[in-house]
Residue frames relative to the residue before (quaternion, step in Angstrom):
aa qw qx qy qz dx dy dz
X 1.0000 0.0000 0.0000 0.0000 0.00 0.00 0.00
X 0.5895 -0.6235 0.3922 0.3314 3.56 -1.00 0.90
X 0.2361 -0.7703 0.5783 0.1282 3.58 -1.10 0.73
X 0.2339 0.8220 -0.4994 0.1421 3.58 1.19 0.45
X 0.6517 0.4956 -0.3356 0.4659 3.63 0.93 -0.73
X 0.6531 0.5110 -0.3235 0.4556 3.57 0.89 -0.88
X 0.6485 0.5092 -0.3207 0.4662 3.59 1.02 -0.72
X 0.6202 0.5252 -0.3446 0.4698 3.59 1.02 -0.72
X 0.6864 0.4865 -0.2892 0.4566 3.56 0.89 -0.94
X 0.6276 0.5379 -0.3332 0.4535 3.58 1.15 -0.56
X 0.8031 0.3321 -0.1368 0.4755 3.57 0.99 -0.82
X 0.7436 0.3656 -0.2077 0.5198 3.60 1.22 -0.22
X 0.5233 -0.6197 0.4834 0.3294 3.53 -1.23 0.48
X 0.8064 0.0075 0.0337 0.5904 3.60 1.04 -0.75
X 0.2237 -0.7313 0.6317 0.1270 3.50 -1.34 0.48
X 0.2824 -0.7691 0.5505 0.1600 3.60 -0.82 0.98
X 0.2039 -0.7659 0.6026 0.0932 3.55 -0.68 1.17
X 0.6324 -0.5796 0.3708 0.3559 3.55 -1.27 0.38
X 0.5581 -0.5997 0.4573 0.3462 3.56 -1.30 -0.33
X 0.8181 -0.2611 0.1989 0.4722 3.55 -1.10 -0.76
X 0.3256 -0.7175 0.5799 0.2071 3.54 -1.11 0.75
X 0.7071 0.4724 -0.2825 0.4438 3.59 0.63 -1.09
X 0.6401 0.5378 -0.3284 0.4395 3.59 0.87 -0.94
X 0.7072 0.4688 -0.2685 0.4561 3.56 0.84 -0.99
X 0.6605 0.4973 -0.3202 0.4625 3.60 0.96 -0.75
X 0.6046 0.5320 -0.3608 0.4704 3.60 1.07 -0.62
X 0.6435 0.5138 -0.3165 0.4710 3.58 1.03 -0.77
X 0.6748 0.4813 -0.2807 0.4840 3.58 1.18 -0.56
X 0.6969 -0.5055 0.2658 0.4337 3.57 1.26 0.02
X 0.3936 0.7066 -0.4996 0.3102 3.60 1.21 0.12
X 0.3971 -0.7263 0.4989 0.2567 3.63 -0.68 1.01
X 0.5078 -0.6257 0.4917 0.3299 3.56 -1.04 0.75
X 0.7381 0.3519 -0.2959 0.4938 3.53 -0.88 1.01
X 0.6409 0.4863 -0.3287 0.4947 3.58 1.24 -0.31
X 0.5058 -0.6497 0.4734 0.3131 3.58 -1.03 0.76
X 0.4756 -0.6699 0.4784 0.3100 3.63 -0.77 0.92
X 0.6146 0.5894 -0.3455 0.3943 3.59 1.06 -0.75
X 0.5404 0.6232 -0.4032 0.3963 3.61 1.18 -0.47
X 0.6364 0.5556 -0.3304 0.4210 3.57 1.05 -0.71
X 0.5098 0.6198 -0.4385 0.4046 3.62 1.17 -0.29
X 0.7291 0.4082 -0.2079 0.5085 3.56 1.09 -0.79
X 0.7817 0.3879 -0.1837 0.4525 3.58 0.87 -0.96
X 0.8071 0.1151 -0.0445 0.5774 3.61 1.08 -0.66
X 0.0259 -0.8494 0.5270 0.0106 3.62 0.63 1.04
X 0.6087 0.5659 -0.3668 0.4179 3.60 1.07 -0.63
X 0.6479 0.5046 -0.3256 0.4686 3.60 1.08 -0.64
X 0.6282 0.5116 -0.3398 0.4776 3.59 1.05 -0.64
X 0.6203 0.5179 -0.3437 0.4784 3.60 0.99 -0.73
X 0.6435 0.5234 -0.3146 0.4615 3.57 0.97 -0.88
X 0.6339 0.5283 -0.3219 0.4641 3.58 1.01 -0.82
X 0.6618 0.4979 -0.3089 0.4676 3.59 0.84 -0.96
X 0.6903 0.5067 -0.2877 0.4288 3.54 0.82 -1.04
X 0.6095 0.5704 -0.3594 0.4170 3.60 1.03 -0.72
X 0.6957 0.4466 -0.2835 0.4860 3.60 0.94 -0.80
X 0.6045 0.5341 -0.3595 0.4691 3.59 1.08 -0.61
X 0.6678 0.4951 -0.2971 0.4697 3.58 0.92 -0.90
X 0.6467 0.5149 -0.3148 0.4664 3.59 1.16 -0.57
X 0.6609 -0.5455 0.2933 0.4238 3.59 1.26 -0.14
X 0.3924 0.7368 -0.4810 0.2680 3.60 1.21 0.15
X 0.2908 -0.7338 0.5934 0.1574 3.53 -1.13 0.84
X 0.7666 0.1934 -0.0819 0.6068 3.57 1.28 -0.43
X 0.0448 -0.8069 0.5885 -0.0255 3.57 -0.76 1.09
X 0.3557 -0.7419 0.5370 0.1864 3.56 -1.00 0.91
X 0.4776 -0.6527 0.5097 0.2935 3.54 -1.11 0.72
X 0.5004 -0.6289 0.5055 0.3140 3.55 -1.26 0.48
X 0.4444 0.6957 -0.4301 0.3654 3.56 0.51 1.23
X 0.2231 0.8252 -0.4984 0.1446 3.59 1.24 0.36
X 0.7810 0.2722 -0.1425 0.5437 3.60 0.93 -0.89
X 0.3371 0.8238 -0.4058 0.2075 3.55 1.13 0.66
X 0.4672 0.6291 -0.4914 0.3801 3.62 1.14 0.37
X 0.6364 -0.5155 0.4038 0.4076 3.55 -1.26 0.38
X 0.5782 0.6075 -0.3649 0.4042 3.59 1.11 -0.69
X 0.7334 0.3891 -0.2199 0.5123 3.57 1.02 -0.81
X 0.6828 0.5139 -0.2982 0.4251 3.58 0.90 -0.91
X 0.5698 0.6029 -0.3910 0.3988 3.59 1.13 -0.51
X 0.5915 0.5806 -0.3610 0.4275 3.58 1.16 -0.51
X 0.7425 0.3376 -0.1913 0.5460 3.57 1.29 -0.36
X 0.5952 -0.6173 0.3435 0.3829 3.56 1.23 0.47
X 0.6033 0.5856 -0.3379 0.4230 3.59 1.22 0.43
X 0.2552 0.8048 -0.5077 0.1716 3.59 1.13 0.45
X 0.7025 0.4539 -0.2671 0.4788 3.58 1.10 -0.62
X 0.6800 0.4985 -0.2759 0.4615 3.59 1.28 -0.11
X 0.2324 0.8186 -0.5033 0.1503 3.59 1.22 0.39
X 0.6921 0.4802 -0.2968 0.4498 3.58 0.74 -1.01
X 0.6798 0.5000 -0.2972 0.4467 3.60 0.84 -0.94
X 0.6568 0.5211 -0.3133 0.4460 3.58 0.91 -0.93
X 0.7209 0.4421 -0.2506 0.4712 3.58 0.87 -0.95
X 0.6363 0.5184 -0.3339 0.4636 3.58 0.98 -0.77
X 0.6518 0.5092 -0.3168 0.4643 3.58 1.01 -0.80
X 0.6222 0.5398 -0.3437 0.4509 3.60 0.96 -0.80
X 0.7017 0.4636 -0.2612 0.4737 3.55 0.91 -0.95
X 0.6633 0.5206 -0.3174 0.4340 3.57 0.93 -0.87
X 0.6251 0.5343 -0.3431 0.4539 3.60 1.02 -0.73
X 0.6660 0.4709 -0.2962 0.4969 3.58 1.05 -0.74
X 0.6409 0.5421 -0.3239 0.4365 3.58 0.92 -0.89
X 0.6657 0.4988 -0.2982 0.4681 3.56 0.94 -0.90
X 0.6388 0.5186 -0.3219 0.4684 3.58 1.05 -0.73
X 0.6919 0.4868 -0.2751 0.4567 3.57 0.87 -0.97
X 0.6595 0.5368 -0.3192 0.4184 3.58 0.95 -0.81
X 0.6413 0.5104 -0.3281 0.4697 3.60 1.23 -0.24
X 0.5725 0.6293 -0.3642 0.3790 3.57 1.27 -0.19
X 0.4551 -0.6716 0.5164 0.2741 3.53 -1.30 0.42
X 0.7276 0.3255 -0.2252 0.5603 3.59 1.28 0.02
X 0.5540 -0.6214 0.4241 0.3566 3.61 -1.11 0.50
X 0.0131 0.7495 -0.6618 0.0115 3.54 -1.16 0.80
X 0.4121 -0.7229 0.5041 0.2314 3.56 -0.87 0.98
X 0.2519 -0.7270 0.6218 0.1461 3.56 -1.00 0.94
X 0.0432 -0.8282 0.5576 -0.0348 3.58 -0.29 1.29
X 0.3122 -0.7797 0.5198 0.1560 3.57 -0.66 1.14
X 0.2825 -0.8024 0.5069 0.1391 3.56 -0.29 1.29
X 0.0030 0.7618 -0.6466 0.0398 3.53 -1.00 1.02
X 0.1130 -0.7979 0.5907 0.0403 3.56 -0.69 1.10
X 0.7277 -0.4035 0.2985 0.4675 3.59 -1.26 -0.06
X 0.5559 -0.6088 0.4534 0.3388 3.57 -1.21 0.50
X 0.4582 -0.6703 0.4586 0.3611 3.56 1.16 -0.59
X 0.6573 0.4686 -0.3030 0.5065 3.58 1.32 -0.09
X 0.4046 -0.6913 0.5451 0.2476 3.55 -1.27 0.45
X 0.5176 -0.6295 0.4847 0.3177 3.52 -1.24 0.48
X 0.6246 -0.5154 0.4304 0.3987 3.53 -1.27 0.45
X 0.6023 -0.1572 -0.7802 -0.0617 1.63 -2.10 1.37
X 0.5108 0.6716 -0.4112 0.3450 3.60 1.28 0.03
X 0.8129 0.0673 0.0005 0.5785 3.57 1.16 -0.57
X 0.7275 -0.4891 0.2910 0.3832 3.57 -1.28 -0.11
X 0.5721 0.6416 -0.3849 0.3360 3.61 1.15 -0.41
X 0.0912 -0.7186 0.6838 0.0874 3.50 -1.29 0.66
X 0.6786 -0.4572 0.3530 0.4537 3.58 -1.22 0.18
X 0.6725 0.5141 -0.2945 0.4436 3.56 0.98 -0.89
X 0.6993 0.4582 -0.2930 0.4639 3.61 0.84 -0.90
X 0.6286 0.5228 -0.3395 0.4651 3.59 1.05 -0.71
X 0.6593 0.5071 -0.3111 0.4598 3.57 0.90 -0.91
X 0.6551 0.5086 -0.3132 0.4626 3.59 0.98 -0.80
X 0.6443 0.5201 -0.3260 0.4562 3.59 0.99 -0.81
X 0.6821 0.4687 -0.2866 0.4827 3.56 0.92 -0.87
X 0.6187 0.5482 -0.3526 0.4386 3.59 1.00 -0.73
X 0.6310 0.5254 -0.3356 0.4617 3.59 0.97 -0.80
X 0.6666 0.4897 -0.3014 0.4744 3.57 0.96 -0.83
X 0.6559 0.5210 -0.3167 0.4451 3.59 0.88 -0.92
X 0.6380 0.5330 -0.3427 0.4375 3.60 0.93 -0.80
X 0.6414 0.5090 -0.3275 0.4714 3.58 1.02 -0.72
X 0.6628 0.5027 -0.2970 0.4688 3.56 0.93 -0.90
X 0.6400 0.5277 -0.3169 0.4599 3.56 0.99 -0.83
X 0.6758 0.4884 -0.2975 0.4649 3.57 0.89 -0.89
X 0.6556 0.5037 -0.3057 0.4723 3.57 1.20 -0.48
X 0.6184 -0.6229 0.3125 0.3634 3.59 1.25 -0.12
X 0.3089 0.7646 -0.5226 0.2166 3.62 1.06 0.50
X 0.4391 -0.6694 0.5378 0.2644 3.53 -1.34 0.40
X 0.8016 0.0213 0.0632 0.5942 3.56 1.06 -0.81
X 0.4049 -0.6602 0.5689 0.2765 3.57 -1.20 0.56
X 0.1508 -0.7956 0.5848 0.0468 3.57 -0.86 1.02
X 0.1103 -0.8118 0.5735 0.0015 3.58 -0.12 1.37
X 0.0723 0.8576 -0.4952 0.1187 3.60 -0.37 1.19
X 0.8308 0.2441 -0.1947 0.4607 3.50 -1.44 0.39
X 0.3331 0.7661 -0.4844 0.2597 3.57 1.06 0.74
X 0.2412 -0.7662 0.5807 0.1323 3.55 -1.23 0.60
X 0.7523 0.3600 -0.1706 0.5248 3.58 1.13 -0.71
X 0.4336 -0.6952 0.5099 0.2620 3.56 -0.88 0.94
X 0.5785 0.5689 -0.3785 0.4455 3.59 1.12 -0.55
X 0.6810 0.4791 -0.2912 0.4711 3.55 0.98 -0.83
X 0.6090 0.5297 -0.3475 0.4773 3.60 1.05 -0.69
X 0.6538 0.5222 -0.3114 0.4505 3.56 0.91 -0.94
X 0.6552 0.5092 -0.3127 0.4621 3.59 0.96 -0.87
X 0.6739 0.4938 -0.3012 0.4597 3.59 0.95 -0.82
X 0.6381 0.5087 -0.3267 0.4768 3.59 1.00 -0.78
X 0.6452 0.5152 -0.3177 0.4662 3.58 0.99 -0.84
X 0.6423 0.5203 -0.3270 0.4581 3.59 0.99 -0.79
X 0.6370 0.5129 -0.3255 0.4746 3.59 1.01 -0.79
X 0.6530 0.5075 -0.3110 0.4684 3.58 0.97 -0.86
X 0.6143 0.5503 -0.3448 0.4483 3.59 1.01 -0.78
X 0.7320 0.4152 -0.2227 0.4921 3.56 1.03 -0.82
X 0.4893 -0.6935 0.4129 0.3303 3.58 1.28 -0.04
X 0.5394 0.6003 -0.4054 0.4293 3.59 1.14 0.65
X 0.4368 -0.6820 0.5063 0.2963 3.65 -0.86 0.85
X 0.2102 -0.8042 0.5500 0.0808 3.57 -1.14 0.61
X 0.1624 -0.7042 0.6792 0.1280 3.50 -1.37 0.54
X 0.0633 -0.8163 0.5727 0.0415 3.59 -1.11 0.47
X 0.0561 -0.7785 0.6247 0.0230 3.53 -1.18 0.73
X 0.2762 -0.7322 0.6014 0.1612 3.52 -1.17 0.73
X 0.3541 -0.7020 0.5717 0.2345 3.55 -1.27 0.39
X 0.1398 -0.7991 0.5836 0.0368 3.56 -0.34 1.30
X 0.1674 0.8530 -0.4637 0.1715 3.53 0.33 1.29
X 0.7030 0.4155 -0.2578 0.5165 3.60 1.25 0.08
X 0.7793 -0.3161 0.1557 0.5182 3.56 0.14 1.34
X 0.7528 -0.3982 0.2030 0.4833 3.56 0.87 1.01
X 0.6789 0.4097 -0.2872 0.5373 3.58 1.28 0.26
X 0.5338 -0.5751 0.4851 0.3861 3.54 -1.27 0.20
X 0.7117 -0.4373 0.3272 0.4417 3.57 -1.29 0.14
X 0.7189 0.4130 -0.2369 0.5065 3.59 1.16 -0.61
X 0.6491 -0.5982 0.2902 0.3695 3.58 1.24 0.45
X 0.4770 0.6696 -0.4439 0.3564 3.59 1.23 0.23
X 0.1464 -0.7795 0.6014 0.0960 3.59 -0.76 0.99
X 0.7114 -0.4746 0.2856 0.4325 3.63 -1.18 0.30
X 0.6380 0.5330 -0.3378 0.4413 3.60 1.00 -0.71
X 0.6396 0.5057 -0.3150 0.4858 3.57 1.01 -0.82
X 0.6348 0.5303 -0.3222 0.4604 3.57 0.97 -0.86
X 0.6643 0.5026 -0.3055 0.4612 3.59 0.90 -0.91
X 0.6612 0.5025 -0.3092 0.4634 3.58 0.95 -0.83
X 0.6357 0.5292 -0.3164 0.4644 3.56 1.04 -0.78
X 0.6438 0.5466 -0.3224 0.4276 3.58 0.98 -0.84
X 0.5873 0.6171 -0.3706 0.3700 3.58 1.07 -0.69
X 0.7551 0.3828 -0.2173 0.4858 3.59 1.10 -0.58
X 0.5175 0.6834 -0.3969 0.3280 3.57 1.25 0.05
X 0.0415 0.7538 -0.6536 0.0543 3.53 -0.99 0.98
X 0.4710 -0.3089 -0.8034 0.1931 1.53 -1.21 2.21
X 0.4825 -0.6447 0.5121 0.2988 3.53 -1.23 0.56
X 0.5421 -0.6297 0.4270 0.3568 3.63 -0.92 0.76
X 0.5849 -0.5564 0.4590 0.3710 3.54 -1.23 0.54
X 0.7705 -0.0891 0.0865 0.6252 3.56 1.09 -0.81
X 0.0584 -0.7971 0.6009 0.0121 3.56 -1.20 0.49
X 0.2277 0.7819 -0.5625 0.1430 3.56 -1.24 0.32
X 0.6037 -0.5671 0.4279 0.3618 3.54 -1.04 -0.84
X 0.0167 -0.7718 0.6346 0.0363 3.52 -1.28 0.45
X 0.8003 0.2964 -0.2195 0.4727 3.52 -1.37 0.24
X 0.3650 0.7404 -0.5173 0.2259 3.62 -0.74 -0.98
X 0.6963 -0.4065 0.3380 0.4856 3.55 -0.89 -0.96
X 0.8379 -0.1471 0.1069 0.5147 3.60 -0.47 -1.11
X 0.6880 -0.4873 0.3523 0.4064 3.53 -1.33 0.26
X 0.6295 0.5462 -0.3443 0.4323 3.59 1.00 -0.76
X 0.6421 0.5266 -0.3208 0.4555 3.58 0.98 -0.85
X 0.6603 0.5075 -0.3153 0.4549 3.57 0.93 -0.87
X 0.6473 0.5117 -0.3282 0.4598 3.59 0.93 -0.79
X 0.6257 0.5260 -0.3393 0.4656 3.60 1.04 -0.72
X 0.6461 0.5142 -0.3174 0.4663 3.59 0.97 -0.83
X 0.6857 0.4911 -0.2913 0.4514 3.57 0.92 -0.88
X 0.5741 0.5682 -0.3807 0.4501 3.57 1.15 -0.53
X 0.6389 0.5125 -0.3149 0.4796 3.56 1.06 -0.76
X 0.6479 0.5168 -0.3208 0.4586 3.57 0.93 -0.85
X 0.6766 0.5193 -0.3107 0.4195 3.55 0.89 -0.90
X 0.5882 0.5737 -0.3673 0.4358 3.57 1.13 -0.54
X 0.7437 0.3825 -0.1999 0.5104 3.58 1.23 -0.51
X 0.3896 0.7566 -0.4591 0.2550 3.59 1.26 0.10
X 0.3511 -0.6688 0.6062 0.2491 3.51 -1.27 0.52
X 0.6566 -0.5042 0.3757 0.4164 3.57 -1.23 0.45
X 0.8069 0.2684 -0.2120 0.4817 3.55 -0.89 0.97
X 0.4864 0.6616 -0.4438 0.3590 3.60 1.23 -0.12
X 0.2266 -0.7639 0.5945 0.1079 3.56 -1.18 0.66
X 0.2484 -0.7840 0.5562 0.1194 3.57 -0.83 1.03
X 0.2323 -0.7458 0.6150 0.1076 3.53 -1.24 0.74
X 0.0221 0.7686 -0.6393 -0.0022 3.58 -1.11 0.74
X 0.0930 0.7574 -0.6402 0.0889 3.58 -0.68 1.17
X 0.0820 -0.8509 0.5188 -0.0047 3.54 0.03 1.33
X 0.5562 -0.5544 0.4964 0.3700 3.50 -1.27 0.44
X 0.5214 -0.6409 0.4732 0.3057 3.54 -1.21 0.59
X 0.7966 -0.1486 0.0522 0.5836 3.54 0.38 1.27
X 0.6851 -0.4686 0.3715 0.4159 3.54 -1.29 -0.45
X 0.4175 -0.6993 0.5083 0.2799 3.62 -0.84 0.88
X 0.0205 -0.7883 0.6142 -0.0306 3.56 -0.99 0.93
X 0.3747 -0.7100 0.5517 0.2262 3.56 -1.09 0.74
X 0.0902 0.8093 -0.5636 0.1386 3.56 -0.39 1.30
X 0.8562 -0.0526 0.0158 0.5138 3.58 -0.80 1.04
X 0.7539 -0.4347 0.2155 0.4430 3.54 0.87 0.98
X 0.7404 0.3301 -0.2155 0.5445 3.60 1.23 0.17
X 0.4990 -0.6242 0.5070 0.3229 3.54 -1.27 0.43
X 0.0416 -0.7818 0.6221 -0.0093 3.56 -0.83 1.05
X 0.2893 -0.7525 0.5688 0.1632 3.55 -1.19 0.58
X 0.4638 -0.7472 0.4266 0.2114 3.51 -0.86 1.09
X 0.5553 0.6759 -0.3738 0.3083 3.58 1.19 -0.38
X 0.2709 -0.7277 0.6130 0.1462 3.52 -1.20 0.75
X 0.6641 -0.4587 0.3744 0.4565 3.61 -1.22 0.12
X 0.6385 0.5306 -0.3328 0.4473 3.59 1.02 -0.75
X 0.6396 0.5165 -0.3311 0.4631 3.59 0.98 -0.78
X 0.6928 0.4695 -0.2910 0.4636 3.59 0.87 -0.89
X 0.5889 0.5450 -0.3655 0.4719 3.57 1.14 -0.54
X 0.6514 0.5064 -0.3079 0.4737 3.56 0.99 -0.83
X 0.6233 0.5322 -0.3328 0.4664 3.58 1.01 -0.78
X 0.6585 0.5267 -0.3226 0.4300 3.59 0.85 -0.92
X 0.6759 0.4836 -0.2946 0.4716 3.58 0.91 -0.91
X 0.6477 0.5115 -0.3211 0.4645 3.60 0.95 -0.82
X 0.6398 0.5200 -0.3276 0.4614 3.58 0.96 -0.83
X 0.6445 0.5138 -0.3177 0.4687 3.58 0.92 -0.87
X 0.7020 0.4645 -0.2781 0.4628 3.59 0.86 -0.93
X 0.6161 0.5210 -0.3394 0.4836 3.57 1.25 -0.33
X 0.6018 -0.5889 0.3425 0.4167 3.58 1.30 -0.19
X 0.4426 0.6754 -0.4666 0.3609 3.59 1.29 0.15
X 0.2103 -0.8227 0.5196 0.0945 3.59 -0.91 0.87
X 0.7139 0.2572 -0.2375 0.6065 3.60 1.24 -0.18
X 0.0082 -0.8317 0.5459 -0.1012 3.54 -0.37 1.33
X 0.1937 0.7759 -0.5832 0.1427 3.55 -0.89 0.93
X 0.4840 -0.6405 0.5018 0.3221 3.53 -1.31 -0.32
X 0.2686 -0.7299 0.6002 0.1865 3.53 -1.29 0.36
X 0.8649 -0.0401 -0.0008 0.5003 3.61 -1.07 -0.69
X 0.8105 0.2627 -0.2173 0.4763 3.55 -0.95 0.94
X 0.6019 0.5881 -0.3542 0.4079 3.59 1.25 -0.30
X 0.1340 -0.8078 0.5737 0.0180 3.55 -0.46 1.28
X 0.7117 -0.4424 0.3118 0.4478 3.61 -1.24 0.16
X 0.6168 0.5461 -0.3603 0.4375 3.61 1.03 -0.66
X 0.6304 0.5095 -0.3318 0.4825 3.59 1.04 -0.73
X 0.6756 0.5046 -0.3045 0.4430 3.57 0.89 -0.93
X 0.6212 0.5386 -0.3474 0.4509 3.59 1.01 -0.73
X 0.6424 0.5076 -0.3191 0.4774 3.58 1.04 -0.75
X 0.6236 0.5282 -0.3332 0.4703 3.58 1.05 -0.73
X 0.6482 0.5213 -0.3200 0.4536 3.58 0.95 -0.85
X 0.6565 0.5079 -0.3158 0.4595 3.57 0.89 -0.91
X 0.6691 0.5097 -0.3096 0.4435 3.57 0.90 -0.91
X 0.6762 0.4858 -0.2985 0.4666 3.57 0.92 -0.85
X 0.6624 0.5075 -0.3070 0.4576 3.58 1.01 -0.77
X 0.7920 0.3949 -0.1661 0.4350 3.55 0.89 -0.95
X 0.7102 0.4457 -0.2832 0.4655 3.61 1.05 -0.54
X 0.4266 -0.7021 0.5017 0.2709 3.60 -0.87 0.88
X 0.6233 -0.5297 0.3995 0.4139 3.60 -1.17 0.41
X 0.1672 -0.7892 0.5858 0.0773 3.53 -1.08 0.78
X 0.6923 -0.4441 0.3410 0.4551 3.57 -1.28 -0.08
X 0.6369 -0.4925 0.4097 0.4288 3.55 -1.26 0.32
X 0.3954 -0.7531 0.4672 0.2412 3.62 -0.65 1.01
X 0.3724 -0.6850 0.5779 0.2410 3.53 -1.14 0.69
X 0.7096 -0.4637 0.3145 0.4272 3.55 -1.28 0.27
X 0.6402 0.5349 -0.3339 0.4387 3.59 0.96 -0.81
X 0.6448 0.5174 -0.3181 0.4641 3.58 1.01 -0.79
X 0.6472 0.5219 -0.3164 0.4569 3.56 0.95 -0.88
X 0.6715 0.4923 -0.2987 0.4664 3.58 0.86 -0.95
X 0.6516 0.5211 -0.3197 0.4491 3.59 0.97 -0.80
X 0.7264 0.4494 -0.2440 0.4592 3.60 1.01 -0.78
X 0.8442 0.1676 -0.0511 0.5066 3.60 0.83 -0.92
X 0.6770 -0.5168 0.2953 0.4329 3.59 1.21 0.24
X 0.6646 -0.5490 0.3423 0.3739 3.57 -1.25 0.34
X 0.5792 -0.5163 0.4908 0.3963 3.51 -1.37 0.24
X 0.3738 -0.7254 0.5278 0.2355 3.57 -1.04 0.72
X 0.7364 0.2533 -0.1859 0.5991 3.59 1.32 -0.12
X 0.6459 -0.5051 0.3921 0.4171 3.54 -1.31 -0.07
X 0.4717 0.6889 -0.4407 0.3298 3.58 1.26 -0.16
X 0.4507 0.6929 -0.4838 0.2875 3.57 -1.02 0.69
X 0.4533 0.7094 -0.4437 0.3072 3.58 1.21 -0.06
X 0.5671 0.6234 -0.3808 0.3805 3.57 1.21 -0.45
X 0.6111 0.5455 -0.3633 0.4439 3.57 1.23 -0.15
X 0.3757 0.7676 -0.4702 0.2203 3.60 1.24 -0.01
X 0.6866 0.4858 -0.2974 0.4517 3.61 0.98 -0.80
X 0.5656 0.6182 -0.3845 0.3874 3.59 1.20 -0.42
X 0.5499 0.6496 -0.3935 0.3476 3.58 1.16 -0.47
X 0.5671 0.5996 -0.3919 0.4066 3.61 1.18 -0.31
X 0.4104 -0.7206 0.4681 0.3052 3.59 1.20 -0.47
X 0.5054 0.6469 -0.4376 0.3669 3.60 1.21 0.10
X 0.4978 -0.6322 0.4971 0.3247 3.58 -1.11 0.64
X 0.4352 -0.7312 0.4720 0.2305 3.54 -0.90 0.99
X 0.6695 -0.4656 0.3934 0.4245 3.49 -1.35 0.25
X 0.7640 0.3658 -0.2716 0.4567 3.54 -1.07 0.76
X 0.5773 0.5667 -0.3982 0.4325 3.61 1.17 -0.34
X 0.2576 -0.7697 0.5686 0.1336 3.53 -1.09 0.75
X 0.0715 -0.7644 0.6381 0.0580 3.53 -1.15 0.63
X 0.5552 0.6462 -0.4189 0.3142 3.54 -1.24 0.11
X 0.8027 -0.3828 0.2082 0.4072 3.55 -1.36 -0.11
X 0.4628 0.6963 -0.4616 0.2963 3.60 1.16 -0.20
X 0.5463 0.6172 -0.4059 0.3948 3.62 1.11 -0.54
X 0.6538 0.5426 -0.3232 0.4167 3.60 0.98 -0.76
X 0.6483 0.5189 -0.3251 0.4526 3.58 1.23 -0.36
X 0.4415 0.6831 -0.4782 0.3312 3.58 1.23 0.07
């Protein structure tokens, strides 16, 4: 299996991940209520265009259009028997795009939640969840991914099943949780619990962190807590929503500007995060601004809470005490300095 991500992390201070898939596909005409994964089969040229837009904006890592690619999700659209084809096509369209480039870009196979709950609240067991994810991973692997990208998770049981499925298939994995309920996931997992859980995981993810959730400030506060518990060599991920989601004229809109996302990217880097990207609402224009900011701004001190709020807006919850140690201005564990910036 390709080690392109591991090589980037060995030689670079940071890696820029892409932005939103669903948001961008809706802008391209995907009907609301239709599975984005259907377009892998019906409109492959639009998926290629989506991938290419983020690559042209400067992304070093791009996610496949396969977030809802388990049978659990695809069955809602009559595609339960097409799991392998849907995922392999998503990965192959990205692989073919990346292989034409003159620079390395990581092909990351996106895996989202199944949408089901674990027993006794729902039908999932460890075995059925692992099997569902394994079927998806095999399709992504056959399409040519470099790494499995487990994202927007709320349950540690589900993360564990997805990591195990990736290991079964011989593919390295990254994982992110969505801390969207007062600094916790929907299933009550806070960053400290997540960090403690990671200590016993074998294999350990290549990288881990947070995505989606609410605002960028909240995500940075959660990651500050995670970083306090990092082991040597751990890599943090931050993929924040583009500002705060708001319901406007019958649709969800995001308040973030390219300037706000550029500020988020720099703050995340200075907090010690090494894989930085955007989530819901983040378009190629936002990502291009993030790339420019990361390329052009020198490393700064670890940001305090006041600096974060001033740059990317207020916390949407009372969560944020984990930034208390950042007030010293010292660089946190895991941050890199030195000549690697010149290789960007």
